[in-house]
N, C-alpha and C positions, 0 to 999 in steps of 0.2 A: 508229813505222810512221805514213803520210800515209794520208790518205783523197784520191785527186785528182781528179774530176767532172767532168759536162759537159754544158761547153758554157760562158761569159763570166764576168766576174768586175771589181772594184770595188778601186779603191786609198782605203784606210781614213785619215780625216785623221788628221794625227797629233796626240800628248800634248801640254801645254804640258812645259814642261823648266826645271824649276827649277835653277838653276848654283848650287854648290857656293859659296858665300861666302866660309865663310872655315876652310877646308879642315885638319882635323890630322891626320883615320888618312882613308883615299884608300875611296870606295864602292866596293860589290863594282857590274862590270859587269851591267846584265841588262836584258832583250830583252822585250820584246812584242809578239807576231812577229805579222802579218795578214796571210795567205794570198790569192791571187785565187781566190774566190769561181765555181766551174762547177760539177762534179757533185763533187767532193770537197775538203771545206774547212777541215781544220784540223790539227794536229800533236798529238802523241800522248804522253802522257808516255812520257819513256824517248830521245826521238830526240834528237840529237845535232849541231849544228854546229857548223861551223866558222869563226870570227872574227879578220878581219886591220882594225887600228886601225892609221894611219897618220897622223902628223902631219908640220907644216909639216919640224921638221928629223931624219926618219926614219920609221921603221917602229914602232911601240912594241909591239905582238902580235900576232903569224903566227900562223894555223893555231890558236887556242886555243878546246879545245871548252867548247861550252855545252848545257845539257840542259835538256830542256823538262820543268815540272812540269806542268802541269795548267793552267799560270796564263802564265808565260815561260820564257823561256831564262835561266840562270844558271848559275855553275861556281865556281873561283879566282881570275879574272882580274880586275885592279879599276882603275880608274880611277888618271890622273895626277894627281898633286895643284895642276898648273897651270890651271885652272878657270876662265881667261881662254881660252886654250890650245884654239880649235877641231881636230879631227880628222874624218877619213872615216872606214869604216867600213863596211865590206865580210863578207858572210856567204854561206855557201852550207849545200846539204843534197844530200846524205849526208853525213856527216861524213868524212875519212879522216885516220887516223892514219898518214897517212908521208909528208902534205902535200899542200900547196890543190893540185888535179889540174889536169894541163895534159891530161888525156884521161879518155872517162866511157865504160863500156860498159853500157849494156843488159843485163839476163838474157835469154838466150835460152829460159828455162822460168819465166814469169808466172804459171805456174797458181795460186803461193800465192799472189800479189799483186802488184804493179806499183809497190808503195815506195820500195822498195830501187832500182827502175829509175828514178826521178824525181828526176833532175838538179835544184831549184831554189836560184835566190840572189836577192840584198837590196841596194844598198847603200845609203847616204846620205852623203854633203857636212855640213860645218859643225856638228859633233856635240859638244857641251861636255860638261866631267863633270859626275853629276848625282845626287842620289839616288834621283833617279825613272828608271821603265826606258824606255828606248829605244823606239820605234814602230818599225817594219822592215816594210814591205811587199815581198813575196815574192811570187815571178815561177816561173811554170812557164816550163823554159827547152827542151824537149825539144816534141815531140809525140806527139800521144793519138791512139789509136785508138778507135771504139765500136761493137762489131758487134752491130747485132739479125736475130737469125735465130730462122725462125719455122718449125721443126722438124716439119714432114707427112712425114717418112720412116718412122714407125708405134718408133721405136729410140730409145735416146737419143742425146746429143753425147760423146762419150769427150775427144775433145778437137778445137780446134779452131787454126789456127797463117795467119800470115802469111808467106809466104817469096818470099825474094827482097831482103831488108833487108840494108844494111851497121850493126854492131850498135856502132862505137866513133864519139864526137864527138870533135873537136877543139874545147875549151871556154876559153872567159874569162870568169873567177872576177867582177873586176872590171866585167867592161861586159854580163856573162850571155851573151854569146854561144855558139854550139853548135855546130860546122862537123861534117859530115857526114866523114870520113877515107875518102876511096874506096879506099885502097891497102887497108882493109880487105876479109877474105871477107865476098862476099855470106850471108849462112844464113835458119833460120825461126828467129821466135819466135812462141812457145809462148801464145797469150792466156788472162786470169784469165776462167774464171767468175762472169757478176756475180748472177746470178738466175738458177736452171734450168736451161735450155736456151736461153733467147731471149736475155740477153744477157754481150758480152763485154768487156774491155777490153785494150788494150796500151802500155807504151809504149814509142815507137821515137824513136830519131834524128832528126831533120829530115834531107829526102833529095830528090832525082827519082826516082822507081822505078816499075815495074810490076810491084807484085805478083801473087802466086798465093792465093785464099783454100783453105784447105785444110781440110777436115771432116773428121775422122773417126768415124765412128759405133760406136755400141756391141760391134756386130759385126763388127769390124776391117774394114770397109769406109772406103776415104776416095775422098773427094769432091774435085774441082779445081776452080775457078772461079777464071781468070785476070781480072784487074780490071783497070782504063783504067790509063796512065802521069798519073801524078800526081806535084806537085813538093810538096812537104810541106814547109809554112811551121812554124818553131820557136812555142810555145807554144798552140799553136792543135789543134783537136779534129777530126777529121775522122769522115763514122759512113758505111758502110756495112753497109744492108740485106739482106736476102736471104731466101729462099726454099729452107727444103731438103728435099726429096724422095730416096724410096730411092736414085735410080739417076745423082740431077744437083745441082748447086745451080745456081737462079737468082737472078742480084742485080735486086734492084728500084729500087735507086738504088745512086751507089757513089759517092764523093769533096762527098758533100756535106759544105759547111766552118760549122763549128760554132767559134768561138773560145773558145778558153780563158780569154783575156785579159776583156774587155767583152760576152760573151755577143752580140753583132752579129753577120750575117752575113756573111763574109768572099767579098763577089763572084767565080766563075772570069772575068767579061766586066770593058772596064771602066765600066762600065755605072753614069753616074751616081744613076738611081732607085731603087737597089737601098740599101734604106733599114736603118740601123746597128738592131741591138738597144735596148729600153727600159735605162735605166740603172736599176740594183738597187745596193741597201744591204740588209747582214742586221745585225740588231742581235740582242738577249737578250729574247724575246716580242714583238719585231715584226717585220718589214721594210717597206723604201718600195721601190716598185717604179714604175718612169714616170711616177711624182709624188705615187702613192697611197701610205701608210698601211695595214695591214694586220695585225693581229695575229696573234701563232700560240701556239700550247699542244702541249704534250709529254701525250699520252691516256698510258690504264694499258698499251698496246699497247707502250708504250715510240716511239714515232713522233711528231715534229714535225707538224704540220696546220695548215692556216689558219684561226683563227678565225672568219673570215668569209666571206662570196663573194665572186668575183670580180669584177670591177669594169675589166678590162684590154680596150682596143679595141685588138688587131690591125693592126698595118698595112696600110692600104688595104681595111680593113673599114670600114662602114658599120653603124650599128646602126638597126634596123627599128623601126616602131612598131605593125606589117604581119605577123601570124603567115602571114597566103597568100606572102609578098612570099620567098625564098629567100636572104635576106641571109645567113646563118651565122650571126646576132647580132640578139638583141632587147633591149628594152626588156621590167622587168618587167610584170606586169597583174595584181598580188594584192588585185582588187576584183572588187565584186557586177558591174559595167558589163562585165567581162572587155577592159574596156581600157589600153594601154600607158601607163605613168605612170612616165616619165622621173625623175619627182623620189625615185622609188622609189629607183632606181639606188646612193645611197648606205648603203645601210641593208641593200638585198636583193642588191645585183649586178643584171650581166647573166645575158642568158641565153643559151646555143652550142652549136650541132650542132656534133656528132663530130669532120669534119672540121677546122672549125674549134679546136675544142679541143686536138683532135692538130700543131695548127699543117701541115696538106697540104690539098693544093689538093682533093684529091680519094678518096672511101674504094671501090673496089677490089674485085672478086673475088680478083683478087691480094693485095693490100695489107689486105686488113680484119682478118688475123689478128696484122698486125706491129706494133700498137700497144700491146702491154704496157708499162707502164710508163715510157710517154714522155714526156717534158720538155712537146711539146705549145707552149701558151701559155705555160705554168709559168715563172717564174724561174728559172735557175740554180741546178741544185743540187735544185731540186723537180722535181715529175712528177704526172702524172695517177693517180691511187692502181691498183693492179693490184688483179683479184679476192681476189685471196690477202688482201693488205692491208684490203680492207674485208670480207670474213666474217670474218677474225680480230680485228676488231674490234667486230660487231656480233654474227656469230656465226650469222645465220639467214636463208632466202633467203626468202622470202612464196613460195614452190609447196614447199616445204618438202625440197627433193632436195639447199641447201647447208649442214645442219645442223652448227657446230662450237658444240658445248655447254661449251668451256672459252673457246671466247671473253672476250675481256674482260670486255665490258657486256653478256652476255649473261644476259636474266630470264625463267624460265621461263614464268613467269605471265604473261609482256609475248608470250612468243614470237619473240622480238627483243630488240634495245640499246633498253629502254625512253628515252626524249627527255630525262625530266629527270636520268638519272644520268649522261648525256654531257656534256648544260650545267652539270650542278653540278663539270664537271670541266674546264669552259671551253670546251667546243664550238661554240656558240652556237650551236644548230640551226634554222636560219632559213627561216619557213614562207614561197613564192614563188608556188608553183605553174610550171608550166610551158608551152610551146610546144609545142601535142599533134600530133604525127603518127606513125602507126605504121605506115605501110610507103611506099612510092613513089609509088603510087593514090591514094591515099586524103587528103582534102581535112585542112590544116594548123587547128589553130584554141588560144583559150589555154583552158587547163582550170586551173582557180580552186574549186578543189573546197573547201565550208568547211562546218563545223562550231565551232558555241560561240562565232559570233562571229570566228570566226578563218577566213582566205581562205585558200589556196594550201594546204591539208591533206597535196594529198599531192603531194610534192615530192622533186625528184633530185639529189644529185649525182654528175656525170658520174664513172667509170669507164674504164679502157682495154683490158680484157680481154675480147675477143671471145667469143664466147657461141655466136654460128650464125648462118648466111647463108639465109636463107627466099627460098622461088620460087613463083610462082603453083601453084597444082595444075590451072589449064586451060589454063592457054597455055606454062609452062614458062621464065617470064620473071623473071627477076631482081625481090624482091619486099623486099627488106630485106636489114639487117643489126645483126641488133642484140650490145646489150654489157652486161656485169655492170655495176651502180650501186649508191648506195645509196636509198632509198626512206621516206620518211615517210610513215605510218598516225596517222592522229586521229581517233578518233570514240567512239561511246558505250564501245567495246570496249579499244580500243587508244589507248597513245601511245606508239608505237615505232619504231624504225630496223631495218628489213632488208635484205639485198641483191636485186633484185631485174635486171627486165628491160630495156633500153630502146632503139627505134629511133635507128639513125646518125642518121634527122634531126628530132629532137627536138630543144627548145632545154629543155637544164638547167643548172642551178648548177655550177660550179666551183668546186670546194675542192684548193688544192695539197696533196702530202703531202713532206716532206723524207727 
């Protein structure tokens, strides 16, 4: 099985290959896979690829199965002994024992997972026999649909389908092409639930289609919404966001392109000013995002977290030193004078409002509840943490109504997660302070509370789960959107982190979780 994800990916650099100088026995063929990093990033133990090796004098190996052991693919196939003769290797997944496929059909029911519907290939020329494994960069060749559903129906969602799609592709393993077989009958593709009722995904064949989004509620009621016609490209992820009500489905956005391959936005027009997403490369214990290195850590909850605050400046944004400016992104001001200090960015990160962190132009009453687990400005395969992830980590809401005493870092003596315990495991909580603006009508300012010589003792890390929408009790006008976030308390009584509520207009630190 493969975790497929997303939104943008990188090709890893190849390993140095040491040729066999004096071969006596043939070396086994071993493949070190690199899969494009979007939302799903790795092969799992037991996955099988089919491998072809072609030399100048003909085919050396055809459709040889190699099995993944957690580090590399290997099997019974060995190299030829002519160490100085190059070859071309081509691999594909999932393996077909009947032979190298010329057609590939996605499953119409992907509710149990999308792995077996994900057609992936890799190729490389000028490969020489070697005792080392050969690095191959695998690419997704079909199309991924990522659905975000804000469920306001009062019922659970039983099934999500995309109707009106051709499920069969004509494929070429060597060049990686996948073209819809338009002679095949159109059908419905049942999506896989990723998290609760909010996130769903499906792998489909690239094609031009006008799909129907079908949502079946737990009471059996089926809601149908027609989507705009769109040409879905290979290796690309498309996002559909909708609100599910009791009697209809309302589309918020449809056809937003989030590429699988490089993480950049594929524009819907020929506008040359549409930016590409920043480069991203992931390693063990850190990643490099837009030229900046960030340490990462696996905590007791099993999730991989950023171990430092985000410093990324999205395209079109300008970092402000003035909290009165509604710039969406600000320098930190961790000092007694409450004056922005750009020199602190390297260690403290930047402060973002919710719209900037979630990667949208604005937050409205219609979309406020639809951002849980969103990628936002995080790198591909990472996201703004949800309330469930926050609460499972620290266990306690500051107001006491979100207790989880079984949380991984909860300590009853601190009534939350002790900062020392988090930092001992490498989380590196950073006191930064906030750009404070508690509602639409209040005046913003830097808040850098201090205790015992430490400034910014009340700091927040952005969460993506909507808490509530507030209105002015006198005028009835919109006042605020609030989201769950991590909050530190550092004083004579507590040195802890809990889950608190933050206004969508506050400037907070951002840490992404994988």
